[in-house]
C-alpha positions, 0 to 999 in steps of 0.5 A, a space after each residue: 642694419 642698426 647697431 640695435 640689430 647687429 646686437 640682437 644678431 649675437 644672439 642668434 649666433 649664440 643660439 646656433 652654437 649652443 644647439 650645435 653643441 648641445 646636438 653634436 656632443 652626444 654623437 660619438 667619434 666621427 669622420 667629417 666628408 667635403 667635396 662637390 655638391 655637383 658629383 652625379 649617382 654612377 659618376 666615378 667619384 659619387 661611388 668611391 665616395 659612396 664606398 668611403 662612407 661605407 669603410 667609416 661606418 664598419 670603422 665605427 665612426 659616424 658619417 658627417 657630411 654637409 648635409 647636402 646632394 653629391 660628395 655629402 649624399 654619396 657619403 652619407 648613402 654608404 654609410 647608411 648602407 653599411 648600417 652606420 650613423 649619418 649626420 648632416 651639418 647643413 647651411 641654410 641656402 637659397 636653394 635648399 639642399 636635398 639628403 635623404 640619408 641622414 639620421 641627424 641633421 643641424 641647420 645653420 644660418 652662418 658658416 663660420 659656426 657651421 665650420 666649428 663644428 665639423 671641427 670640434 665634432 670630427 675625428 678626422 677630415 676626408 676632403 674629395 674633389 670639389 669647388 670654392 666651398 671645398 676649398 674654403 673648408 680645407 684651407 681652414 682647417 689646414 691653418 687652424 692646425 698649423 697655427 696650433 689653434 685646434 688640436 691636430 687632425 688628420 685630413 686626407 685628400 682623396 683622389 691624387 690625380 685632382 689634387 696633384 696640380 695643388 700640391 706642386 703649387 705648394 711646393 714650387 712657390 709657398 714653400 720656394 718662397 718661403 710662405 710655409 714650411 716644408 714641414 707644413 705638407 706634412 699636415 695632408 696625406 693623399 690616397 686614391 684608396 676608400 679603404 686607405 682614407 679611412 685607415 689613416 685616420 682610425 689608425 690615428 684615433 685607436 693610437 690616442 685612444 690607447 694612450 689615453 687609456 695608458 695615461 689613465 691606468 699611470 693615474 690610478 
């Protein structure tokens, strides 16, 4: 690729940021759900995430996913069933991703633009069992929060059995060798309960709203 083509690509990247900012800035409080695109309807994971989607909607949040099948479909489906608004922040792939339970779908060519949208417009993130893509999203979010390059956001890992070995690795290797501090583990909350997964985020959001309202009252 020539230098001139690289320059024009910058404008394409900018256009994706502008489109995402324009559409998502008006959507209101949201909770993002990450997880495997390979979960199937009727499987325990799919049905549990469907309940998570319902709880998100009942708590007054939009359900935000990657816009694909599996866990993403389950969360969106649950949100729609509970009367909530569902948003898909989709990445264009050679094999088109489908999700019939979306009110708003935004397509991106670049993973890094898409990840900015997830973090910027989510008031909390629930991470369900998944593969490389799920891990990539989880570690990027945790790194941004740890390094204070973004505001603190509740991060909830759903299905403790799936995550136990990874959490043990954090403790016995990363913490033990001093690569992370033990307090960094406080960035993560673990649960097996769909209602608790949402409550852990909703409580923080409402607390922040109350604080912000109190500060406005003092200013007056």
